[in-house]
Backbone bond lengths (Angstrom), bond angles and torsions (degrees), N, CA, C in turn:
res aa  C-N    CA-C-N  psi(-1)  N-CA   C-N-CA  omega(-1)  CA-C   N-CA-C  phi
1 X - - - 1.432 - - 1.523 107.95 -
2 X 1.281 117.33 130.47 1.455 121.34 178.24 1.510 108.64 -118.62
3 X 1.298 115.07 155.61 1.453 119.17 175.89 1.515 108.96 -141.45
4 X 1.283 115.74 159.96 1.454 120.54 178.41 1.519 109.07 -81.60
5 X 1.305 116.58 126.92 1.461 121.37 176.34 1.509 107.36 -92.03
6 X 1.326 115.94 99.15 1.460 120.82 -175.86 1.515 112.08 -52.87
7 X 1.300 116.14 128.17 1.454 120.70 175.89 1.513 114.30 77.99
8 X 1.310 117.81 7.08 1.460 118.73 -177.99 1.517 112.08 -115.69
9 X 1.315 118.14 -0.44 1.451 120.64 174.72 1.518 115.42 78.97
10 X 1.344 118.21 6.27 1.454 119.42 178.51 1.524 108.78 -85.63
11 X 1.318 116.06 147.32 1.454 119.18 -178.47 1.513 110.62 -108.07
12 X 1.322 115.46 167.18 1.455 121.71 176.84 1.511 110.80 97.91
13 X 1.333 115.78 127.48 1.446 120.26 178.87 1.511 109.61 -107.25
14 X 1.322 115.15 149.88 1.451 117.80 177.71 1.517 108.97 -77.66
15 X 1.326 117.11 142.51 1.455 118.50 173.01 1.530 108.43 -72.79
16 X 1.300 117.03 168.15 1.456 119.06 175.96 1.518 109.02 -58.70
17 X 1.298 117.07 127.24 1.460 121.36 -175.70 1.525 113.56 -56.47
18 X 1.351 120.21 -44.93 1.468 118.42 -179.88 1.531 113.11 -61.74
19 X 1.310 117.80 -33.16 1.467 120.28 178.93 1.516 111.15 -66.10
20 X 1.304 117.13 -23.52 1.467 122.18 179.12 1.527 111.25 -98.12
21 X 1.335 117.00 7.25 1.467 122.59 -179.40 1.524 111.72 61.91
22 X 1.309 115.19 40.06 1.453 121.61 176.97 1.524 107.64 -97.89
23 X 1.323 116.54 124.76 1.452 121.28 -178.41 1.522 112.93 -93.30
24 X 1.317 117.14 -16.40 1.447 121.29 -178.93 1.514 110.50 -175.86
25 X 1.309 116.09 166.84 1.456 121.95 -178.52 1.527 108.22 -126.77
26 X 1.327 116.07 134.12 1.459 121.50 173.01 1.520 107.10 -112.90
27 X 1.309 116.26 121.95 1.456 122.21 177.55 1.523 107.17 -102.66
28 X 1.327 116.95 120.45 1.459 121.05 -178.22 1.520 109.20 -96.61
29 X 1.318 115.52 124.27 1.450 121.05 -178.89 1.514 111.87 -94.12
30 X 1.308 115.09 -173.98 1.459 122.33 -178.58 1.527 109.69 -120.46
31 X 1.318 116.52 42.04 1.450 120.51 -179.43 1.513 111.63 103.93
32 X 1.316 114.92 -178.01 1.461 120.76 -174.08 1.516 113.67 -104.59
33 X 1.303 116.78 12.70 1.466 119.59 -175.22 1.531 112.66 -74.68
34 X 1.327 116.78 -42.63 1.460 121.34 -177.32 1.524 108.30 -125.61
35 X 1.329 118.06 122.46 1.460 119.63 -179.08 1.532 112.34 -62.49
36 X 1.332 114.31 141.67 1.457 120.73 173.92 1.527 108.83 -79.11
37 X 1.327 117.10 152.07 1.460 120.12 172.58 1.517 107.24 -74.76
38 X 1.298 117.02 128.60 1.454 121.49 -178.87 1.528 110.71 -65.21
39 X 1.327 115.58 136.95 1.465 121.80 174.73 1.527 110.51 -119.39
40 X 1.312 116.92 10.17 1.458 121.65 -176.36 1.518 112.00 -55.95
41 X 1.314 117.69 -43.56 1.472 121.39 -178.10 1.521 112.19 -67.16
42 X 1.327 119.32 -15.48 1.461 122.76 -178.38 1.529 112.74 -81.65
43 X 1.333 117.15 -7.57 1.458 120.71 -175.33 1.520 111.14 -123.96
44 X 1.321 115.41 151.03 1.458 122.40 177.04 1.523 111.85 -96.04
45 X 1.319 117.52 9.55 1.463 123.28 179.96 1.531 107.83 -125.39
46 X 1.332 117.29 164.06 1.460 119.04 179.36 1.536 112.13 -60.26
47 X 1.332 115.52 142.47 1.455 122.43 177.35 1.527 107.48 -123.37
48 X 1.330 115.52 129.98 1.460 121.82 178.16 1.525 107.58 -124.76
49 X 1.310 116.14 138.48 1.459 122.12 179.74 1.523 108.36 -105.12
50 X 1.312 117.05 124.66 1.461 122.35 -179.71 1.521 109.69 -108.86
51 X 1.303 116.26 131.97 1.461 123.35 177.47 1.523 112.20 56.75
52 X 1.327 114.14 44.26 1.453 119.45 176.93 1.515 110.07 -176.37
53 X 1.307 115.95 142.63 1.453 121.22 175.79 1.519 108.08 -95.61
54 X 1.333 116.55 164.10 1.456 119.46 179.57 1.526 110.30 -120.44
55 X 1.305 114.56 177.03 1.459 120.42 178.74 1.533 111.91 -87.00
56 X 1.340 117.00 8.20 1.456 121.55 -179.15 1.527 109.29 -125.85
57 X 1.332 116.72 118.12 1.461 120.94 -173.98 1.517 114.07 -63.27
58 X 1.324 118.86 -24.43 1.468 120.82 -176.71 1.526 113.15 -85.19
59 X 1.329 118.80 -4.37 1.463 121.13 178.23 1.524 110.49 -68.43
60 X 1.320 115.81 149.18 1.456 122.21 176.04 1.527 108.07 -85.83
61 X 1.330 117.01 117.79 1.463 121.15 -178.95 1.529 110.10 -124.98
62 X 1.318 115.37 146.41 1.456 122.35 174.90 1.521 106.54 -121.50
63 X 1.324 115.58 112.11 1.460 120.54 -177.83 1.524 109.13 -126.86
64 X 1.317 116.97 155.33 1.463 120.00 -179.33 1.525 112.08 -70.17
65 X 1.308 115.00 153.20 1.455 121.75 172.97 1.527 106.45 -92.82
66 X 1.329 116.56 85.56 1.458 121.41 -175.09 1.525 112.84 -63.81
67 X 1.301 117.19 -33.48 1.466 119.98 178.74 1.537 109.46 -64.13
68 X 1.320 117.08 -43.59 1.459 120.36 178.37 1.527 110.54 -66.53
69 X 1.318 117.98 -36.71 1.467 120.78 177.45 1.523 110.69 -59.25
70 X 1.321 116.94 -42.67 1.464 120.89 177.45 1.519 111.78 -65.57
71 X 1.324 116.00 -40.26 1.475 120.01 178.47 1.530 109.90 -61.21
72 X 1.334 116.74 -48.05 1.463 120.71 -177.66 1.527 112.05 -62.85
73 X 1.328 116.46 -39.23 1.471 119.98 178.98 1.533 110.40 -62.44
74 X 1.323 116.35 -44.96 1.472 120.17 -179.92 1.528 110.88 -67.73
75 X 1.330 117.30 -41.82 1.468 120.45 178.37 1.526 111.11 -59.78
76 X 1.327 116.51 -38.03 1.470 121.49 179.35 1.531 110.51 -60.50
77 X 1.307 116.80 -45.85 1.466 119.83 -179.57 1.524 111.86 -68.81
78 X 1.314 116.97 -40.68 1.459 120.04 178.54 1.528 110.76 -63.51
79 X 1.320 116.96 -38.28 1.463 120.96 179.61 1.526 111.73 -63.65
80 X 1.326 116.50 -22.62 1.462 121.21 177.42 1.528 111.97 -90.51
81 X 1.328 116.07 6.23 1.463 119.72 177.54 1.521 114.37 84.61
82 X 1.302 118.12 12.06 1.474 121.11 -178.98 1.521 109.83 -78.20
83 X 1.320 115.89 136.93 1.460 120.34 -177.69 1.528 113.56 -132.09
84 X 1.295 118.93 -11.11 1.473 122.08 177.60 1.519 105.82 -117.76
85 X 1.325 116.15 90.47 1.462 122.18 -167.05 1.523 111.34 -112.11
86 X 1.320 115.59 132.45 1.455 122.54 174.36 1.517 110.23 -100.86
87 X 1.324 115.83 175.05 1.459 121.33 -177.09 1.526 108.84 -140.72
88 X 1.336 116.53 123.29 1.473 121.59 176.78 1.516 107.53 -122.52
89 X 1.316 116.28 126.87 1.460 119.31 -178.40 1.521 110.51 -152.69
90 X 1.314 115.83 -170.80 1.466 121.80 -178.91 1.532 109.94 -87.63
91 X 1.312 116.38 -158.52 1.466 121.60 -173.11 1.534 112.77 -68.13
92 X 1.314 114.99 146.61 1.465 122.30 -176.41 1.526 113.50 -61.41
93 X 1.314 118.54 -27.15 1.462 121.49 -175.07 1.533 112.51 -74.74
94 X 1.310 117.81 -11.16 1.465 121.54 -177.62 1.525 111.29 -74.17
95 X 1.332 116.45 131.80 1.464 120.55 175.65 1.523 110.48 -62.09
96 X 1.329 117.31 -38.93 1.468 120.92 179.54 1.527 109.97 -60.98
97 X 1.318 117.15 -43.06 1.468 121.22 178.71 1.525 109.60 -62.23
98 X 1.312 117.21 -49.15 1.468 120.67 -177.92 1.528 110.99 -60.16
99 X 1.323 116.93 -43.58 1.461 119.73 -177.50 1.526 112.53 -72.28
100 X 1.317 117.54 -41.17 1.468 120.11 177.78 1.529 110.54 -64.44
101 X 1.324 115.71 -41.20 1.459 119.80 179.86 1.528 110.11 -66.73
102 X 1.324 117.82 -39.87 1.465 120.63 178.51 1.526 110.52 -62.64
103 X 1.320 117.28 -41.74 1.459 120.29 178.01 1.513 112.28 -63.70
104 X 1.330 116.46 -46.55 1.467 120.76 178.81 1.518 110.66 -64.27
105 X 1.323 116.86 -44.44 1.467 120.59 -179.11 1.523 111.46 -61.05
106 X 1.329 117.45 -39.37 1.461 120.28 -179.59 1.532 110.61 -61.67
107 X 1.333 116.31 -46.21 1.472 120.46 -179.88 1.524 110.64 -65.46
108 X 1.312 116.92 -45.73 1.466 120.06 -178.09 1.526 111.47 -66.25
109 X 1.307 117.31 -38.78 1.461 120.95 178.51 1.530 110.32 -65.28
110 X 1.343 116.84 -43.82 1.469 120.71 177.50 1.528 111.04 -58.97
111 X 1.335 116.99 -32.07 1.464 121.92 -178.96 1.528 112.11 -87.63
112 X 1.328 117.48 0.14 1.455 120.68 -178.96 1.521 113.05 74.64
113 X 1.338 115.87 26.03 1.471 121.52 -178.05 1.535 108.53 -127.33
114 X 1.321 117.76 66.58 1.470 118.57 -178.46 1.530 112.17 -70.17
115 X 1.314 115.24 150.14 1.461 121.20 175.39 1.526 107.27 -96.95
116 X 1.329 116.89 120.52 1.461 120.49 179.56 1.525 109.28 -80.25
117 X 1.314 116.25 160.56 1.465 120.77 178.46 1.522 111.91 -59.42
118 X 1.330 116.74 -30.23 1.469 120.54 179.81 1.527 111.64 -66.10
119 X 1.342 117.60 -18.96 1.464 120.96 -179.57 1.525 112.33 -104.52
120 X 1.327 116.99 20.61 1.465 122.29 178.25 1.524 108.98 -115.49
121 X 1.326 115.18 134.04 1.466 120.96 176.22 1.518 108.85 -124.99
122 X 1.324 116.30 129.44 1.460 122.23 -179.46 1.522 109.72 -116.07
123 X 1.316 117.33 134.17 1.460 121.21 -180.00 1.511 111.15 -157.52
124 X 1.335 117.09 -113.49 1.465 120.74 178.49 1.526 109.19 -128.10
125 X 1.328 116.63 -172.91 1.466 121.53 -174.37 1.526 112.86 -91.75
126 X 1.301 120.23 18.78 1.467 121.79 -171.37 1.529 113.71 -99.09
127 X 1.323 114.63 159.70 1.451 121.30 173.82 1.519 111.70 -65.28
128 X 1.322 116.56 -36.07 1.468 119.98 178.48 1.530 110.15 -60.95
129 X 1.335 116.14 -40.44 1.465 119.54 176.76 1.526 110.28 -64.51
130 X 1.319 117.74 -42.60 1.459 120.93 178.63 1.514 112.02 -57.29
131 X 1.321 116.34 -40.91 1.472 121.63 178.98 1.531 110.33 -63.32
132 X 1.349 116.30 -52.11 1.468 120.74 -178.03 1.531 111.71 -62.40
133 X 1.324 116.03 -42.41 1.465 119.50 -178.16 1.529 111.37 -68.50
134 X 1.327 117.65 -38.53 1.468 120.48 176.94 1.524 110.11 -61.80
135 X 1.322 115.54 -40.62 1.467 119.83 177.66 1.531 110.19 -61.52
136 X 1.320 116.85 -45.54 1.466 120.73 -179.99 1.524 111.58 -62.32
137 X 1.337 116.73 -45.48 1.460 120.38 179.63 1.526 111.51 -63.58
138 X 1.325 116.07 -43.76 1.461 120.78 -178.06 1.526 111.61 -63.92
139 X 1.314 115.70 -41.05 1.468 119.12 178.56 1.526 111.52 -70.03
140 X 1.325 116.59 -36.41 1.466 120.34 -179.51 1.527 111.93 -72.30
141 X 1.347 116.35 -34.47 1.457 119.77 -177.58 1.532 109.59 -151.71
142 X 1.326 117.10 89.06 1.468 120.89 -178.62 1.535 113.91 -64.14
143 X 1.332 117.93 -10.26 1.466 119.68 -179.72 1.533 113.16 -82.82
144 X 1.323 117.56 -5.59 1.469 120.12 177.12 1.527 107.97 -59.59
145 X 1.340 115.85 132.14 1.468 118.42 -178.60 1.529 113.63 -118.96
146 X 1.317 117.78 9.14 1.458 121.86 176.00 1.509 110.18 -169.54
147 X 1.333 116.28 156.11 1.465 120.91 -179.32 1.518 109.58 -136.93
148 X 1.331 116.49 129.95 1.457 121.81 168.62 1.519 105.82 -88.31
149 X 1.328 116.38 124.19 1.462 121.19 -178.82 1.524 110.03 -110.18
150 X 1.317 115.80 144.38 1.457 121.77 -175.97 1.511 115.01 -65.76
151 X 1.319 118.25 -25.69 1.465 120.90 175.37 1.524 109.33 -158.13
152 X 1.310 115.45 177.90 1.463 120.69 -176.58 1.524 112.68 -66.39
153 X 1.316 117.99 -35.79 1.466 119.90 179.74 1.520 111.24 -65.99
154 X 1.319 116.21 -41.98 1.462 119.79 177.04 1.523 109.52 -62.38
155 X 1.333 117.17 -43.71 1.471 121.23 179.41 1.523 110.96 -61.86
156 X 1.318 117.09 -40.04 1.461 120.57 178.44 1.529 110.63 -63.50
157 X 1.325 117.27 -43.43 1.462 121.11 177.38 1.518 111.87 -62.21
158 X 1.345 116.72 -42.20 1.466 120.39 178.53 1.529 110.17 -63.57
159 X 1.329 116.41 -43.31 1.469 119.94 178.68 1.527 111.00 -61.88
160 X 1.323 116.95 -40.38 1.469 119.85 178.28 1.527 111.38 -61.29
161 X 1.309 116.67 -38.60 1.464 119.20 177.64 1.527 110.22 -60.83
162 X 1.317 116.58 -49.75 1.466 119.51 -176.48 1.518 112.36 -68.07
163 X 1.304 118.38 -34.17 1.475 120.81 174.59 1.525 109.00 -63.74
164 X 1.331 117.14 -41.39 1.466 121.07 178.94 1.534 111.29 -63.34
165 X 1.333 116.38 -23.94 1.469 120.72 177.91 1.525 111.71 -87.77
166 X 1.325 116.61 1.51 1.462 120.63 179.74 1.514 114.44 88.17
167 X 1.328 116.90 10.71 1.463 120.42 179.48 1.526 109.64 -86.27
168 X 1.299 115.66 148.66 1.464 120.91 176.34 1.528 108.45 -89.39
169 X 1.309 115.81 110.28 1.466 119.87 177.14 1.515 107.12 -98.78
170 X 1.292 120.11 135.45 1.463 128.08 5.59 1.521 113.77 -95.20
171 X 1.325 119.04 -1.08 1.473 120.61 -174.66 1.518 111.64 -58.14
172 X 1.316 118.21 -52.80 1.458 121.79 -176.74 1.522 111.47 -82.75
173 X 1.315 115.64 -39.89 1.465 120.29 -174.43 1.513 110.64 -130.40
174 X 1.324 119.84 81.79 1.461 119.43 -179.61 1.517 111.77 -76.64
175 X 1.308 114.51 144.86 1.455 120.76 169.50 1.514 106.03 -129.98
176 X 1.293 116.22 155.63 1.445 121.22 -178.27 1.510 107.15 -130.55
177 X 1.323 116.45 114.58 1.451 120.73 179.72 1.507 110.98 -110.95
178 X 1.318 116.16 159.59 1.450 121.40 178.01 1.512 108.49 -125.26
179 X 1.303 115.45 151.70 1.445 119.36 173.73 1.509 108.21 -142.72
180 X 1.308 115.88 150.86 1.452 120.30 -179.12 1.512 111.97 -131.27
181 X 1.296 116.50 3.13 1.457 118.28 -177.54 1.479 112.98 -122.85
């Protein structure tokens, strides 16, 4: 099914959804940073937006609970007995980063294990960044015994760094990553 994206130069209109036996439309977004233009009024069937907010408050959206994701990641490391925890994530301006970090910080603070700014690395969402940041954290403070990672790719990169150092991941060097997409 195609539709015309008003003002974007794309061609092709969607046929009436019921004529195509479409019961609903799911629009997949690219995160919560920039609202999607609502297309709900363009369809005669229910429209749900997944992993993205829209410019219309009445739209039905399903977005991740980033604060809870951060809490769960920190709880996982604490449950393994980790007490010197670093944090590797993407850029500070991201709402997902802020919310995940707030969730993790709340759990770690409640446990008496705060993460200092010196143990936080900010970059992008890639595995390559996870590798470089893990190296930086490890060199800066070899006593770190766990890392909360902003997503699975970052966690994979961090794990690759520690494996390259001869560490057994996750037994020796656990990391906890979150993903929402």
